[in-house]
PyMOL Python script that loads the backbone (N, CA, C, O; Angstrom):
from pymol import cmd

cmd.read_pdbstr("""\
ATOM      1  N   MET A   1       6.100  -7.486  -3.873  1.00  0.00           N
ATOM      2  CA  MET A   1       5.614  -6.242  -4.198  1.00  0.00           C
ATOM      3  C   MET A   1       4.782  -5.484  -3.142  1.00  0.00           C
ATOM      4  O   MET A   1       3.703  -5.861  -2.685  1.00  0.00           O
ATOM      5  N   LEU A   2       5.327  -4.567  -2.884  1.00  0.00           N
ATOM      6  CA  LEU A   2       4.495  -3.793  -1.779  1.00  0.00           C
ATOM      7  C   LEU A   2       3.150  -3.093  -2.533  1.00  0.00           C
ATOM      8  O   LEU A   2       2.895  -2.722  -3.679  1.00  0.00           O
ATOM      9  N   GLY A   3       2.430  -3.124  -1.226  1.00  0.00           N
ATOM     10  CA  GLY A   3       0.974  -2.479  -2.139  1.00  0.00           C
ATOM     11  C   GLY A   3       0.946  -0.921  -1.734  1.00  0.00           C
ATOM     12  O   GLY A   3       1.743  -0.317  -1.016  1.00  0.00           O
ATOM     13  N   LYS A   4      -0.175  -0.453  -2.383  1.00  0.00           N
ATOM     14  CA  LYS A   4      -0.479   1.009  -2.299  1.00  0.00           C
ATOM     15  C   LYS A   4      -0.673   1.650  -0.942  1.00  0.00           C
ATOM     16  O   LYS A   4      -0.199   2.721  -0.564  1.00  0.00           O
ATOM     17  N   THR A   5      -1.391   0.878  -0.326  1.00  0.00           N
ATOM     18  CA  THR A   5      -1.719   1.218   1.133  1.00  0.00           C
ATOM     19  C   THR A   5      -0.596   1.203   1.884  1.00  0.00           C
ATOM     20  O   THR A   5      -0.450   2.167   2.636  1.00  0.00           O
ATOM     21  N   TYR A   6       0.443   0.157   1.879  1.00  0.00           N
ATOM     22  CA  TYR A   6       1.636   0.172   2.651  1.00  0.00           C
ATOM     23  C   TYR A   6       2.392   1.357   2.088  1.00  0.00           C
ATOM     24  O   TYR A   6       2.616   2.117   3.030  1.00  0.00           O
ATOM     25  N   LEU A   7       2.871   1.833   0.981  1.00  0.00           N
ATOM     26  CA  LEU A   7       3.768   2.652   0.765  1.00  0.00           C
ATOM     27  C   LEU A   7       2.987   4.098   0.934  1.00  0.00           C
ATOM     28  O   LEU A   7       3.731   5.077   0.879  1.00  0.00           O
ATOM     29  N   THR A   8       1.605   4.350   1.128  1.00  0.00           N
ATOM     30  CA  THR A   8       1.031   5.550   1.461  1.00  0.00           C
ATOM     31  C   THR A   8       1.328   5.750   2.911  1.00  0.00           C
ATOM     32  O   THR A   8       1.762   6.790   3.407  1.00  0.00           O
ATOM     33  N   ARG A   9       1.081   4.772   3.461  1.00  0.00           N
ATOM     34  CA  ARG A   9       1.174   4.707   4.997  1.00  0.00           C
ATOM     35  C   ARG A   9       2.459   5.063   5.441  1.00  0.00           C
ATOM     36  O   ARG A   9       2.607   5.852   6.374  1.00  0.00           O
ATOM     37  N   GLN A  10       3.696   4.378   4.658  1.00  0.00           N
ATOM     38  CA  GLN A  10       5.260   4.771   5.075  1.00  0.00           C
ATOM     39  C   GLN A  10       5.258   6.399   4.807  1.00  0.00           C
ATOM     40  O   GLN A  10       5.716   7.214   5.608  1.00  0.00           O
ATOM     41  N   ALA A  11       4.702   6.704   3.628  1.00  0.00           N
ATOM     42  CA  ALA A  11       5.012   8.274   3.397  1.00  0.00           C
ATOM     43  C   ALA A  11       4.315   9.333   4.376  1.00  0.00           C
ATOM     44  O   ALA A  11       4.758  10.463   4.580  1.00  0.00           O
ATOM     45  N   SER A  12       3.244   8.836   4.906  1.00  0.00           N
ATOM     46  CA  SER A  12       2.457   9.821   5.908  1.00  0.00           C
ATOM     47  C   SER A  12       3.254   9.624   7.094  1.00  0.00           C
ATOM     48  O   SER A  12       3.324  10.658   7.758  1.00  0.00           O
ATOM     49  N   LEU A  13       3.946   8.535   7.636  1.00  0.00           N
ATOM     50  CA  LEU A  13       4.567   8.207   8.735  1.00  0.00           C
ATOM     51  C   LEU A  13       6.006   9.247   8.548  1.00  0.00           C
ATOM     52  O   LEU A  13       6.493   9.811   9.528  1.00  0.00           O
ATOM     53  N   LEU A  14       6.432   9.356   7.514  1.00  0.00           N
ATOM     54  CA  LEU A  14       7.697  10.002   7.117  1.00  0.00           C
ATOM     55  C   LEU A  14       7.345  11.541   7.336  1.00  0.00           C
ATOM     56  O   LEU A  14       8.020  12.271   8.062  1.00  0.00           O
ATOM     57  N   MET A  15       6.295  11.928   6.682  1.00  0.00           N
ATOM     58  CA  MET A  15       6.040  13.432   6.638  1.00  0.00           C
ATOM     59  C   MET A  15       5.708  13.487   8.185  1.00  0.00           C
ATOM     60  O   MET A  15       6.358  14.409   8.677  1.00  0.00           O
ATOM     61  N   LYS A  16       4.970  12.867   9.089  1.00  0.00           N
ATOM     62  CA  LYS A  16       4.791  12.952  10.261  1.00  0.00           C
ATOM     63  C   LYS A  16       6.168  13.295  11.331  1.00  0.00           C
ATOM     64  O   LYS A  16       6.280  14.130  12.228  1.00  0.00           O
ATOM     65  N   PHE A  17       7.001  12.402  10.874  1.00  0.00           N
ATOM     66  CA  PHE A  17       8.422  12.412  11.679  1.00  0.00           C
ATOM     67  C   PHE A  17       9.151  13.859  11.197  1.00  0.00           C
ATOM     68  O   PHE A  17       9.878  14.493  11.962  1.00  0.00           O
ATOM     69  N   ALA A  18       8.874  14.255   9.927  1.00  0.00           N
ATOM     70  CA  ALA A  18       9.603  15.330   9.274  1.00  0.00           C
ATOM     71  C   ALA A  18       9.072  16.469  10.243  1.00  0.00           C
ATOM     72  O   ALA A  18       9.966  17.174  10.712  1.00  0.00           O
ATOM     73  N   ARG A  19       7.888  16.745  10.592  1.00  0.00           N
ATOM     74  CA  ARG A  19       7.049  17.940  11.248  1.00  0.00           C
ATOM     75  C   ARG A  19       7.640  17.779  12.193  1.00  0.00           C
ATOM     76  O   ARG A  19       8.147  18.831  12.583  1.00  0.00           O
ATOM     77  N   THR A  20       7.888  16.778  12.919  1.00  0.00           N
ATOM     78  CA  THR A  20       8.232  16.806  14.603  1.00  0.00           C
ATOM     79  C   THR A  20       9.661  16.805  14.836  1.00  0.00           C
ATOM     80  O   THR A  20       9.844  16.648  16.043  1.00  0.00           O
ATOM     81  N   THR A  21      10.852  16.923  14.149  1.00  0.00           N
ATOM     82  CA  THR A  21      12.286  16.806  14.146  1.00  0.00           C
ATOM     83  C   THR A  21      12.635  18.478  13.819  1.00  0.00           C
ATOM     84  O   THR A  21      12.175  19.055  12.833  1.00  0.00           O
ATOM     85  N   SER A  22      13.567  19.158  14.874  1.00  0.00           N
ATOM     86  CA  SER A  22      14.043  20.399  14.592  1.00  0.00           C
ATOM     87  C   SER A  22      15.298  20.263  13.914  1.00  0.00           C
ATOM     88  O   SER A  22      15.915  21.320  13.783  1.00  0.00           O
ATOM     89  N   ASP A  23      15.914  19.066  13.377  1.00  0.00           N
ATOM     90  CA  ASP A  23      16.741  19.104  12.165  1.00  0.00           C
ATOM     91  C   ASP A  23      16.202  19.167  11.061  1.00  0.00           C
ATOM     92  O   ASP A  23      15.351  18.424  10.572  1.00  0.00           O
ATOM     93  N   SER A  24      16.852  20.353  10.518  1.00  0.00           N
ATOM     94  CA  SER A  24      16.163  20.604   9.007  1.00  0.00           C
ATOM     95  C   SER A  24      16.773  19.731   7.907  1.00  0.00           C
ATOM     96  O   SER A  24      16.164  19.511   6.860  1.00  0.00           O
ATOM     97  N   GLU A  25      17.948  19.256   8.158  1.00  0.00           N
ATOM     98  CA  GLU A  25      18.371  18.431   7.164  1.00  0.00           C
ATOM     99  C   GLU A  25      17.932  17.034   6.886  1.00  0.00           C
ATOM    100  O   GLU A  25      18.049  16.407   5.833  1.00  0.00           O
ATOM    101  N   LEU A  26      17.236  16.537   8.379  1.00  0.00           N
ATOM    102  CA  LEU A  26      16.997  15.454   8.487  1.00  0.00           C
ATOM    103  C   LEU A  26      15.520  15.417   7.925  1.00  0.00           C
ATOM    104  O   LEU A  26      15.112  14.453   7.277  1.00  0.00           O
ATOM    105  N   SER A  27      14.561  16.784   8.278  1.00  0.00           N
ATOM    106  CA  SER A  27      13.500  16.817   7.618  1.00  0.00           C
ATOM    107  C   SER A  27      13.285  16.887   6.438  1.00  0.00           C
ATOM    108  O   SER A  27      12.188  16.668   5.926  1.00  0.00           O
ATOM    109  N   ALA A  28      14.539  17.277   5.706  1.00  0.00           N
ATOM    110  CA  ALA A  28      14.286  17.824   3.960  1.00  0.00           C
ATOM    111  C   ALA A  28      14.861  16.113   3.722  1.00  0.00           C
ATOM    112  O   ALA A  28      14.485  15.843   2.581  1.00  0.00           O
ATOM    113  N   LYS A  29      15.396  15.210   4.145  1.00  0.00           N
ATOM    114  CA  LYS A  29      15.515  13.904   3.815  1.00  0.00           C
ATOM    115  C   LYS A  29      14.210  12.974   4.131  1.00  0.00           C
ATOM    116  O   LYS A  29      13.881  12.115   3.312  1.00  0.00           O
ATOM    117  N   LEU A  30      13.675  13.114   5.010  1.00  0.00           N
ATOM    118  CA  LEU A  30      12.475  12.387   5.246  1.00  0.00           C
ATOM    119  C   LEU A  30      11.512  12.868   4.219  1.00  0.00           C
ATOM    120  O   LEU A  30      11.037  11.932   3.576  1.00  0.00           O
ATOM    121  N   ILE A  31      11.046  14.141   3.841  1.00  0.00           N
ATOM    122  CA  ILE A  31      10.043  14.864   2.914  1.00  0.00           C
ATOM    123  C   ILE A  31      10.753  14.096   1.295  1.00  0.00           C
ATOM    124  O   ILE A  31      10.121  13.903   0.256  1.00  0.00           O
ATOM    125  N   SER A  32      11.836  13.868   1.491  1.00  0.00           N
ATOM    126  CA  SER A  32      12.424  13.571   0.198  1.00  0.00           C
ATOM    127  C   SER A  32      12.077  11.794  -0.356  1.00  0.00           C
ATOM    128  O   SER A  32      11.883  11.316  -1.474  1.00  0.00           O
ATOM    129  N   LYS A  33      12.120  11.227   0.935  1.00  0.00           N
ATOM    130  CA  LYS A  33      11.871   9.800   0.918  1.00  0.00           C
ATOM    131  C   LYS A  33      10.449   9.881   0.810  1.00  0.00           C
ATOM    132  O   LYS A  33      10.113   9.293  -0.218  1.00  0.00           O
ATOM    133  N   ALA A  34       9.421  10.375   1.449  1.00  0.00           N
ATOM    134  CA  ALA A  34       8.104  10.200   1.679  1.00  0.00           C
ATOM    135  C   ALA A  34       7.664  10.779   0.019  1.00  0.00           C
ATOM    136  O   ALA A  34       6.662  10.271  -0.484  1.00  0.00           O
ATOM    137  N   ALA A  35       8.294  11.634  -0.626  1.00  0.00           N
ATOM    138  CA  ALA A  35       7.956  11.745  -2.248  1.00  0.00           C
ATOM    139  C   ALA A  35       8.103  10.503  -2.927  1.00  0.00           C
ATOM    140  O   ALA A  35       7.145   9.929  -3.446  1.00  0.00           O
ATOM    141  N   ASP A  36       9.457   9.995  -2.943  1.00  0.00           N
ATOM    142  CA  ASP A  36       9.484   8.944  -3.475  1.00  0.00           C
ATOM    143  C   ASP A  36       8.678   7.929  -3.239  1.00  0.00           C
ATOM    144  O   ASP A  36       8.266   7.350  -4.244  1.00  0.00           O
ATOM    145  N   LEU A  37       8.217   7.414  -1.884  1.00  0.00           N
ATOM    146  CA  LEU A  37       7.171   6.368  -1.854  1.00  0.00           C
ATOM    147  C   LEU A  37       5.772   6.901  -2.487  1.00  0.00           C
ATOM    148  O   LEU A  37       4.982   6.078  -2.950  1.00  0.00           O
ATOM    149  N   LYS A  38       5.501   8.179  -2.500  1.00  0.00           N
ATOM    150  CA  LYS A  38       4.215   8.419  -3.079  1.00  0.00           C
ATOM    151  C   LYS A  38       4.114   8.202  -4.484  1.00  0.00           C
ATOM    152  O   LYS A  38       3.128   7.731  -5.052  1.00  0.00           O
ATOM    153  N   ALA A  39       5.430   8.653  -5.143  1.00  0.00           N
ATOM    154  CA  ALA A  39       5.697   8.491  -6.516  1.00  0.00           C
ATOM    155  C   ALA A  39       5.576   7.105  -6.867  1.00  0.00           C
ATOM    156  O   ALA A  39       5.217   6.720  -7.980  1.00  0.00           O
ATOM    157  N   GLN A  40       5.912   6.275  -5.796  1.00  0.00           N
ATOM    158  CA  GLN A  40       5.792   4.637  -6.390  1.00  0.00           C
ATOM    159  C   GLN A  40       4.400   4.279  -6.333  1.00  0.00           C
ATOM    160  O   GLN A  40       3.873   3.652  -7.252  1.00  0.00           O
ATOM    161  N   ALA A  41       3.716   4.677  -5.207  1.00  0.00           N
ATOM    162  CA  ALA A  41       2.164   4.453  -5.226  1.00  0.00           C
ATOM    163  C   ALA A  41       1.295   4.819  -6.112  1.00  0.00           C
ATOM    164  O   ALA A  41       0.380   4.072  -6.456  1.00  0.00           O
ATOM    165  N   ASP A  42       1.494   6.204  -6.673  1.00  0.00           N
ATOM    166  CA  ASP A  42       0.493   6.978  -7.257  1.00  0.00           C
ATOM    167  C   ASP A  42       0.158   6.095  -8.671  1.00  0.00           C
ATOM    168  O   ASP A  42      -0.966   6.311  -9.126  1.00  0.00           O
ATOM    169  N   PRO A  43       0.891   5.253  -9.321  1.00  0.00           N
ATOM    170  CA  PRO A  43       0.560   4.580 -10.477  1.00  0.00           C
ATOM    171  C   PRO A  43      -0.105   3.421 -10.049  1.00  0.00           C
ATOM    172  O   PRO A  43      -0.597   2.775 -10.973  1.00  0.00           O
ATOM    173  N   MET A  44      -0.248   3.011  -9.031  1.00  0.00           N
ATOM    174  CA  MET A  44      -0.483   1.352  -8.383  1.00  0.00           C
ATOM    175  C   MET A  44      -2.101   1.631  -8.528  1.00  0.00           C
ATOM    176  O   MET A  44      -2.425   2.809  -8.675  1.00  0.00           O
ATOM    177  N   PRO A  45      -2.941   0.827  -8.504  1.00  0.00           N
ATOM    178  CA  PRO A  45      -4.667   0.561  -8.066  1.00  0.00           C
ATOM    179  C   PRO A  45      -4.924   0.999  -6.988  1.00  0.00           C
ATOM    180  O   PRO A  45      -4.069   0.883  -6.110  1.00  0.00           O
ATOM    181  N   ASP A  46      -5.783   1.441  -6.786  1.00  0.00           N
ATOM    182  CA  ASP A  46      -6.475   2.115  -5.402  1.00  0.00           C
ATOM    183  C   ASP A  46      -6.525   1.006  -4.290  1.00  0.00           C
ATOM    184  O   ASP A  46      -5.972   1.114  -3.195  1.00  0.00           O
ATOM    185  N   ARG A  47      -7.234  -0.038  -4.699  1.00  0.00           N
ATOM    186  CA  ARG A  47      -7.155  -1.330  -3.862  1.00  0.00           C
ATOM    187  C   ARG A  47      -5.925  -2.280  -4.053  1.00  0.00           C
ATOM    188  O   ARG A  47      -5.669  -2.642  -5.201  1.00  0.00           O
ATOM    189  N   ASP A  48      -5.275  -2.639  -3.188  1.00  0.00           N
ATOM    190  CA  ASP A  48      -4.361  -3.939  -3.344  1.00  0.00           C
ATOM    191  C   ASP A  48      -4.990  -5.203  -3.813  1.00  0.00           C
ATOM    192  O   ASP A  48      -5.757  -5.761  -3.027  1.00  0.00           O
ATOM    193  N   GLN A  49      -4.807  -5.660  -4.817  1.00  0.00           N
ATOM    194  CA  GLN A  49      -5.382  -6.888  -5.259  1.00  0.00           C
ATOM    195  C   GLN A  49      -4.564  -7.925  -5.248  1.00  0.00           C
ATOM    196  O   GLN A  49      -3.552  -8.119  -5.922  1.00  0.00           O
ATOM    197  N   GLY A  50      -5.079  -8.598  -4.416  1.00  0.00           N
ATOM    198  CA  GLY A  50      -4.349 -10.106  -4.055  1.00  0.00           C
ATOM    199  C   GLY A  50      -4.961 -11.175  -4.988  1.00  0.00           C
ATOM    200  O   GLY A  50      -5.831 -10.873  -5.804  1.00  0.00           O
ATOM    201  N   LEU A  51      -4.509 -12.374  -4.855  1.00  0.00           N
ATOM    202  CA  LEU A  51      -4.930 -13.608  -5.533  1.00  0.00           C
ATOM    203  C   LEU A  51      -6.343 -13.917  -4.769  1.00  0.00           C
ATOM    204  O   LEU A  51      -6.540 -13.976  -3.555  1.00  0.00           O
ATOM    205  N   GLN A  52      -7.256 -14.096  -5.833  1.00  0.00           N
ATOM    206  CA  GLN A  52      -8.687 -14.362  -5.321  1.00  0.00           C
ATOM    207  C   GLN A  52      -9.186 -15.772  -5.973  1.00  0.00           C
ATOM    208  O   GLN A  52      -8.841 -16.219  -7.066  1.00  0.00           O
ATOM    209  N   ALA A  53     -10.004 -16.311  -5.117  1.00  0.00           N
ATOM    210  CA  ALA A  53     -10.116 -17.872  -5.857  1.00  0.00           C
ATOM    211  C   ALA A  53     -11.287 -17.639  -6.574  1.00  0.00           C
ATOM    212  O   ALA A  53     -12.215 -16.917  -6.211  1.00  0.00           O
ATOM    213  N   PRO A  54     -11.191 -18.423  -7.838  1.00  0.00           N
ATOM    214  CA  PRO A  54     -12.130 -18.487  -9.042  1.00  0.00           C
ATOM    215  C   PRO A  54     -13.522 -18.820  -8.268  1.00  0.00           C
ATOM    216  O   PRO A  54     -13.614 -19.424  -7.200  1.00  0.00           O
ATOM    217  N   ASP A  55     -14.530 -18.316  -9.009  1.00  0.00           N
ATOM    218  CA  ASP A  55     -16.112 -18.890  -8.638  1.00  0.00           C
ATOM    219  C   ASP A  55     -16.049 -20.060  -9.040  1.00  0.00           C
ATOM    220  O   ASP A  55     -15.510 -20.310 -10.118  1.00  0.00           O
ATOM    221  N   VAL A  56     -16.672 -21.181  -8.130  1.00  0.00           N
ATOM    222  CA  VAL A  56     -16.596 -22.614  -8.378  1.00  0.00           C
ATOM    223  C   VAL A  56     -18.111 -22.932  -8.180  1.00  0.00           C
ATOM    224  O   VAL A  56     -18.888 -22.478  -7.339  1.00  0.00           O
ATOM    225  N   THR A  57     -18.341 -23.917  -9.272  1.00  0.00           N
ATOM    226  CA  THR A  57     -19.943 -24.225  -9.102  1.00  0.00           C
ATOM    227  C   THR A  57     -19.815 -25.726  -9.222  1.00  0.00           C
ATOM    228  O   THR A  57     -19.109 -26.258 -10.079  1.00  0.00           O
ATOM    229  N   SER A  58     -20.496 -26.354  -8.368  1.00  0.00           N
ATOM    230  CA  SER A  58     -20.719 -27.871  -8.353  1.00  0.00           C
ATOM    231  C   SER A  58     -21.458 -28.406  -8.998  1.00  0.00           C
ATOM    232  O   SER A  58     -22.607 -27.966  -9.043  1.00  0.00           O
ATOM    233  N   ASN A  59     -21.114 -29.505  -9.714  1.00  0.00           N
ATOM    234  CA  ASN A  59     -22.054 -30.214 -10.871  1.00  0.00           C
ATOM    235  C   ASN A  59     -22.580 -31.380 -10.314  1.00  0.00           C
ATOM    236  O   ASN A  59     -23.213 -32.152 -11.035  1.00  0.00           O
ATOM    237  N   VAL A  60     -22.405 -31.616  -9.122  1.00  0.00           N
ATOM    238  CA  VAL A  60     -22.988 -32.723  -8.327  1.00  0.00           C
ATOM    239  C   VAL A  60     -24.223 -32.450  -7.782  1.00  0.00           C
ATOM    240  O   VAL A  60     -24.450 -31.417  -7.153  1.00  0.00           O
ATOM    241  N   ASP A  61     -25.102 -33.386  -8.004  1.00  0.00           N
ATOM    242  CA  ASP A  61     -26.494 -33.113  -7.273  1.00  0.00           C
ATOM    243  C   ASP A  61     -26.257 -33.509  -5.805  1.00  0.00           C
ATOM    244  O   ASP A  61     -25.752 -34.619  -5.639  1.00  0.00           O
ATOM    245  N   PRO A  62     -26.578 -32.680  -4.572  1.00  0.00           N
ATOM    246  CA  PRO A  62     -26.330 -33.284  -3.378  1.00  0.00           C
ATOM    247  C   PRO A  62     -27.645 -34.095  -2.878  1.00  0.00           C
ATOM    248  O   PRO A  62     -27.651 -34.663  -1.786  1.00  0.00           O
ATOM    249  N   THR A  63     -28.627 -34.106  -3.654  1.00  0.00           N
ATOM    250  CA  THR A  63     -29.538 -35.350  -3.426  1.00  0.00           C
ATOM    251  C   THR A  63     -29.154 -36.517  -3.515  1.00  0.00           C
ATOM    252  O   THR A  63     -29.569 -37.362  -2.722  1.00  0.00           O
ATOM    253  N   THR A  64     -28.221 -36.836  -4.565  1.00  0.00           N
ATOM    254  CA  THR A  64     -27.770 -38.179  -5.114  1.00  0.00           C
ATOM    255  C   THR A  64     -26.824 -38.773  -4.310  1.00  0.00           C
ATOM    256  O   THR A  64     -26.609 -39.980  -4.427  1.00  0.00           O
ATOM    257  N   SER A  65     -26.224 -38.094  -3.505  1.00  0.00           N
ATOM    258  CA  SER A  65     -24.697 -38.491  -2.932  1.00  0.00           C
ATOM    259  C   SER A  65     -25.204 -39.304  -1.818  1.00  0.00           C
ATOM    260  O   SER A  65     -24.418 -39.854  -1.047  1.00  0.00           O
TER     261      SER A  65
END
""", "prot")
cmd.dss("prot")
cmd.show_as("cartoon", "prot")
cmd.util.cbc("prot")
cmd.orient("prot")
């Protein structure tokens, strides 16, 4: 699954390309795709949450080893 950061960055790039093109039809398509990506990213949490290792505590006394 793609993360919010990735989707937001892609939407931003599409908007940048839309502003630089002189083709109004292409610009409209790029803006539409950027809006789709933003709509996918909005409900996601602000930070991408990957797998995290659980906190581990050792029950072994290092002085007895």
